[in-house]
C-alpha positions in Angstrom: 30.3 -84.0 82.0 32.2 -82.0 79.5 32.3 -78.5 81.0 32.1 -78.7 84.7 34.0 -80.1 87.7 34.2 -78.5 91.1 32.1 -75.4 90.7 29.7 -73.1 92.4 26.0 -74.4 92.1 24.9 -71.7 89.5 28.1 -72.3 87.5 27.5 -76.1 87.5 23.9 -75.6 86.3 25.2 -73.6 83.4 27.7 -76.2 82.5 25.1 -78.8 82.5 22.8 -76.8 80.4 25.6 -76.2 77.9 26.5 -79.9 77.9 22.7 -80.5 77.0 22.9 -77.9 74.2 26.0 -79.5 72.8 24.6 -82.9 72.9 21.9 -81.8 70.4 24.5 -81.1 68.0 25.1 -84.7 66.3 25.5 -86.1 62.8 22.2 -85.8 60.7 20.6 -83.6 63.4 17.9 -81.5 61.7 19.1 -78.0 61.1 16.2 -76.5 63.4 17.6 -78.7 66.2 21.2 -77.2 65.5 19.9 -73.7 65.4 18.0 -74.1 68.8 21.2 -75.6 70.3 23.3 -72.7 69.1 20.9 -70.0 70.2 20.9 -71.6 73.7 24.6 -71.8 73.8 24.8 -68.1 72.5 22.7 -66.9 75.5 24.5 -68.9 78.1 28.0 -67.7 76.9 27.0 -64.0 76.6 28.1 -63.5 80.3 30.6 -66.3 80.5 34.2 -65.5 81.4 36.7 -65.5 78.2 38.2 -68.8 79.1 34.9 -70.7 79.3 33.7 -69.0 76.3 36.6 -70.2 74.3 36.3 -73.7 75.6 32.6 -73.9 74.6 33.4 -72.4 71.2 35.9 -75.0 70.4 33.8 -77.7 71.3 31.0 -76.1 69.4 33.1 -76.1 66.3 34.2 -79.7 66.8 30.7 -81.0 67.0 29.3 -78.6 64.3 32.2 -80.2 61.9 31.0 -83.7 63.0 27.4 -82.9 62.2 28.5 -82.0 58.5 28.3 -78.2 58.8 30.4 -76.7 56.0 31.4 -73.6 57.7 31.5 -74.5 61.5 33.7 -71.5 62.7 31.5 -68.9 61.0 28.3 -70.4 62.4 29.9 -70.6 66.0 30.8 -66.9 65.5 27.3 -66.1 64.5 25.9 -67.7 67.6 28.0 -66.0 70.0 30.4 -63.8 68.3 33.9 -64.3 67.0 36.6 -65.0 69.6 38.6 -62.0 70.9 42.2 -62.0 72.2 42.4 -61.2 75.8 46.0 -60.0 75.2 47.5 -56.5 74.1 46.9 -57.3 70.3 43.3 -56.6 70.6 42.1 -53.3 68.9 41.0 -51.1 71.5 38.9 -48.0 70.5 38.4 -45.1 73.0 34.7 -44.7 73.8 33.2 -42.0 76.1 29.9 -41.4 78.0 27.9 -38.6 76.2 27.8 -35.4 78.3 25.1 -35.2 80.8 23.7 -32.0 79.6 22.6 -30.3 76.3 25.6 -29.0 74.5 26.1 -25.6 72.7 27.3 -26.7 69.3 29.0 -23.4 68.5 31.1 -23.4 71.5 31.9 -27.2 70.9 33.2 -26.4 67.3 35.2 -23.5 68.6 36.9 -25.6 71.1 38.0 -28.3 68.6 39.3 -25.7 66.3 41.3 -24.0 68.9 42.5 -27.5 70.2 43.8 -28.1 66.8 45.6 -24.8 66.4 47.2 -25.3 69.9 49.4 -27.9 68.4 49.5 -27.4 64.6 49.9 -24.4 62.5 46.6 -24.2 60.5 44.9 -21.3 58.7 41.5 -20.6 60.2 39.6 -22.2 57.2 41.6 -25.5 57.7 41.0 -25.5 61.4 37.3 -24.9 60.9 36.9 -27.8 58.2 38.8 -30.3 60.6 36.6 -29.4 63.3 33.5 -29.9 61.3 34.9 -33.2 60.0 35.8 -34.1 63.6 32.2 -33.7 64.9 31.0 -35.5 61.7 32.7 -38.6 63.1 30.3 -38.8 65.9 27.4 -38.2 63.6 28.6 -40.1 60.7 25.8 -42.5 60.5 23.5 -39.6 59.8 25.3 -38.7 56.5 25.0 -40.2 53.2 28.6 -39.2 52.1 32.0 -39.7 53.9 34.6 -37.2 52.6 38.1 -38.4 53.3 40.1 -35.7 55.2 43.6 -35.5 53.4 46.3 -33.7 55.3 49.3 -33.2 52.8 52.5 -31.4 52.3 55.1 -30.9 49.7 57.9 -31.9 52.1 58.5 -33.5 55.5 58.4 -31.7 59.0 55.1 -30.0 58.3 53.1 -31.3 61.1 51.1 -34.0 59.4 51.7 -36.7 61.8 51.1 -34.3 64.7 47.8 -33.3 63.2 46.7 -36.8 63.2 47.6 -37.3 66.7 45.7 -34.3 67.8 42.6 -35.7 65.8 43.0 -38.9 67.5 42.3 -37.2 70.8 39.2 -35.5 69.4 37.5 -37.9 66.9 35.1 -40.7 67.6 36.5 -44.2 68.1 40.0 -43.2 66.5 42.5 -45.9 65.1 45.6 -44.5 64.2 47.7 -46.6 61.8 50.2 -46.7 58.9 50.9 -48.9 55.9 47.9 -51.0 56.4 47.3 -54.0 54.3 44.2 -54.3 52.0 42.6 -57.2 54.2 43.3 -55.5 57.4 41.7 -52.3 56.1 38.2 -53.6 55.0 38.2 -56.2 57.9 38.9 -53.5 60.5 36.3 -51.2 59.1 33.7 -53.9 58.8 34.2 -55.1 62.4 35.1 -51.9 64.3 33.5 -48.9 62.5 36.5 -46.8 63.6 37.6 -43.3 62.6 40.5 -44.5 60.7 43.7 -42.3 60.7 46.2 -43.4 58.2 49.7 -41.9 58.4 52.4 -42.2 55.9 50.3 -42.9 53.0 52.8 -41.9 50.5 54.6 -45.2 51.2 51.4 -47.0 50.3 50.7 -45.2 46.9 54.3 -45.3 45.5 54.3 -44.8 41.9 50.6 -45.2 41.6 50.7 -48.9 43.1 48.4 -50.6 45.3 45.2 -50.4 43.1 43.3 -52.7 45.4 43.9 -50.7 48.5 42.8 -47.6 46.6 39.7 -49.3 45.4 38.7 -50.2 48.9 39.2 -46.5 50.0 37.4 -45.3 47.0 34.4 -47.5 47.7 33.9 -45.8 51.1 32.5 -42.4 49.7 28.8 -43.0 49.4 26.9 -45.0 52.1 24.6 -46.6 49.6 27.5 -48.7 48.1 30.1 -48.7 50.8 30.9 -52.3 50.4 33.4 -54.6 49.0 33.0 -58.3 48.0 35.6 -60.7 49.2 35.8 -64.5 49.6 36.0 -65.8 53.3 36.1 -69.2 54.7 35.7 -72.0 52.3 35.6 -69.4 49.6 32.1 -68.3 50.7 31.7 -64.6 49.2 31.0 -62.1 51.9 30.1 -58.3 51.8 32.4 -56.1 54.1 31.3 -52.6 54.9 34.0 -49.9 54.3 31.7 -47.1 55.7 33.8 -45.1 58.3 35.3 -41.6 58.7 38.9 -41.6 57.2 41.8 -39.2 57.3 45.0 -39.7 55.3 48.3 -38.0 55.9 51.2 -38.0 53.3 54.0 -36.2 51.5 52.7 -35.0 48.0 49.4 -35.9 46.6 47.0 -38.7 46.8 46.1 -40.6 43.7 43.6 -38.7 41.7 40.5 -40.8 42.4 41.0 -40.5 46.1 42.0 -36.9 46.1 38.7 -36.1 44.3 36.9 -37.8 47.3 38.8 -35.8 49.8 38.9 -32.4 51.6 42.5 -31.4 51.2 44.4 -29.6 53.9 47.9 -28.4 52.7 50.3 -27.9 55.5 53.5 -25.9 55.3 56.5 -25.9 57.4 56.1 -24.0 60.6 58.1 -20.7 60.7 60.1 -19.5 63.8 57.4 -16.8 64.3 54.6 -19.5 64.6 55.0 -21.2 68.1 53.0 -24.2 69.0 52.4 -26.1 72.4 54.3 -29.1 73.1 52.1 -32.2 72.6 51.8 -35.1 75.2 49.2 -37.5 74.1 48.2 -38.9 77.5 47.9 -35.3 78.8 46.0 -33.9 75.8 43.6 -36.9 75.8 42.7 -36.3 79.4 42.2 -32.6 78.8 39.9 -32.9 75.9 37.7 -35.7 77.3 35.0 -33.0 77.9 35.1 -32.2 74.2 34.5 -35.9 73.2 31.8 -36.3 75.6 30.0 -33.1 74.3 30.6 -34.2 70.8 29.0 -37.5 71.6 25.9 -35.8 73.3 25.5 -33.4 70.5 25.4 -36.0 67.8 23.0 -38.1 69.8 20.6 -35.2 70.2 20.8 -34.0 66.5 21.5 -37.2 64.6 17.8 -37.4 63.4 18.0 -33.8 62.5 21.1 -34.4 60.4 19.4 -37.4 58.7 16.8 -35.1 57.0 18.9 -32.0 56.6 19.5 -30.5 53.0 22.5 -28.2 53.3 22.8 -25.2 51.1 26.1 -25.6 49.2 28.0 -23.0 47.3 27.2 -23.0 43.6 30.9 -22.3 42.8 31.9 -26.0 43.8 31.8 -28.7 41.3 29.3 -31.7 41.8 31.9 -33.8 43.7 32.9 -31.1 46.0 29.3 -30.2 46.8 28.9 -33.8 47.8 31.8 -33.9 49.9 30.9 -30.7 51.9 27.1 -31.5 52.2 27.5 -33.3 55.7 29.8 -30.8 57.1 27.7 -27.8 55.9 24.6 -29.6 57.3 26.2 -29.6 60.8 27.3 -25.9 60.5 23.7 -25.1 59.6 22.3 -27.1 62.3 24.6 -25.4 64.9 24.0 -21.9 63.4 25.8 -18.7 64.5 28.7 -17.7 62.5 29.5 -21.3 61.6 27.4 -21.6 58.3 29.5 -18.7 56.9 32.9 -20.1 58.2 32.0 -23.5 56.7 31.1 -22.1 53.2 34.3 -20.0 53.3 36.3 -23.0 54.2 34.7 -25.0 51.4 35.4 -22.3 48.8 39.0 -21.7 49.8 40.0 -25.3 50.4 38.5 -26.5 47.0 40.4 -24.0 45.2 43.8 -25.7 45.5 47.1 -24.6 43.9 49.1 -27.2 42.1 51.8 -29.2 44.0 55.3 -28.2 43.3 57.8 -30.4 41.5 60.4 -32.0 43.3 62.9 -29.0 43.1 60.4 -26.6 44.6 62.6 -25.9 47.8 65.7 -25.8 45.5 63.8 -23.2 43.4 63.3 -21.0 46.6 67.1 -21.1 47.3 67.9 -20.0 43.8 65.3 -17.3 43.9 66.6 -16.0 47.1 70.1 -15.9 45.4 68.8 -14.0 42.5 67.2 -11.3 44.5 70.4 -11.2 46.8 72.8 -10.8 43.9 70.7 -8.2 42.1 70.1 -6.1 45.3 66.7 -6.0 43.9 63.2 -5.3 45.7 61.3 -6.3 42.6 62.2 -8.2 39.4 60.1 -8.9 36.2 59.3 -12.5 35.6 61.4 -12.5 32.5 64.6 -11.4 34.3 64.3 -14.0 37.0 63.6 -16.8 34.3 67.0 -15.7 32.5 68.9 -15.7 35.7 67.6 -19.1 36.7 68.6 -20.4 33.4 72.1 -19.2 33.5 72.7 -20.6 37.0 75.6 -23.2 36.5 74.4 -25.3 39.5 71.0 -25.5 38.0 72.2 -28.6 35.8 72.9 -30.6 39.1 70.9 -34.0 39.5 67.4 -33.7 40.9 67.1 -29.9 40.3 64.8 -28.2 38.0 66.0 -28.0 34.4 66.2 -24.0 34.2 67.0 -24.1 30.4 63.5 -25.1 29.9 61.7 -23.1 32.6 59.3 -20.3 31.4 57.5 -17.6 33.2 54.4 -19.8 33.4 56.4 -22.7 34.9 57.8 -20.2 37.4 54.3 -19.1 38.4 53.2 -22.5 38.7 56.0 -23.6 40.8 55.8 -20.7 43.4 52.2 -20.8 43.6 52.2 -23.6 46.1 54.1 -21.4 48.5 51.2 -18.8 48.2 53.2 -16.6 45.8 51.7 -15.2 42.5 52.9 -12.8 39.9 51.9 -9.1 40.2 52.0 -6.1 38.1 55.3 -4.0 39.0 56.8 -0.9 38.0 60.5 -1.5 36.8 63.3 0.4 35.3 62.4 3.6 33.6 58.5 3.6 34.5 58.2 0.3 32.7 55.1 -1.7 33.8 55.8 -5.6 33.8 54.4 -8.7 35.4 56.8 -9.8 38.2 57.6 -10.4 42.0 58.5 -8.3 45.0 61.3 -9.7 47.1 58.8 -9.3 50.1 56.5 -11.7 48.4 59.0 -14.5 49.2 59.9 -13.6 52.8 57.4 -16.0 54.4 58.4 -19.1 52.1 62.0 -18.3 52.9 61.5 -18.4 56.5 59.5 -21.6 56.5 61.7 -23.6 54.0 65.1 -22.3 54.0 68.0 -22.2 56.4 69.7 -18.9 56.9 
């Protein structure tokens, strides 16, 4: 008797049955006989403790190998599931029981947006977009498109990691990681179907590298073809699903193909006048459990509605942006109230991104502040600012913008990322010029420069 010794009567009976099933897996046994034995073992091991299950699995693999099966481990896993570690290395995804009453979707989205704004400085449109994306993680299977949520900034200490941490308290089955390998990426998605939260992605896509990882993420946009083909055991090809919600945080910008598949939230450094609450993950996770449960209940109630929903998307958006926003707009229209309008406003504003600054963006702000202070000016024409920058001796230092080559157009592009644009000003003796007011830069100076 292979699997039993001193045991309770029921356990001894199960062990005898397992022995009997294993005895049927012999050399030259018909495949139908092996199939019947594996099905019997799978049923018996469904409720077995981890140790007994591991022992039976190993013996099954040994006997399948002796029977001439080419992929014994894969066949054993098919029969009663792959062996999982009982230790701390097992991936654990938080699951909640759906709320026991029907849920007001408008209040739910309001609560998600307010929770995000408690801990992260976000414009209203960014909070609304993230709230819709977060609720979509619960209704994800109803959608045909999976927009990546990209949380970026032009410099460090703008709240990207904190934003992901808050999302991990709110999203469905969150898995927070950084610098994930290609194999871990597609295998994790295929097996666990998490909401994948990838931090520090700028370390992944250094100088445009990691084309394979980028290709896996690119493939997850449309549900109809969200698969990658890889060779597994004994070089047997296998299709891996890469369909899951994904949020990515980084300094700078994503590679072009990924950014084209993303709803981009550009964070700025928090100013002293913008306080946020202290964040403690365990405490917040417990506080927002009702939100997660309500999101699960709302998705369960409306998943079929969302499958057939055809959202009205703003015509101003390009074709790809329309695709990205369709599942979020469908949620907003299903919920109603002021959320359809809020969603459309978010789609339009977030799809109209300003260019990312060059590496000297913050240095440029320092020099601009110096120009205004030295001139004791409240307003300056663009031409005067460009000339002053070009004449600055320290502009030739390594890593700074080449002022000798900067033009008025370059200046406008560089400050646009800080929300600053040239305007028509009156200067000198009634002259009308295009330029900037010193007050235009107050917010940018407060956020990015030390006084």
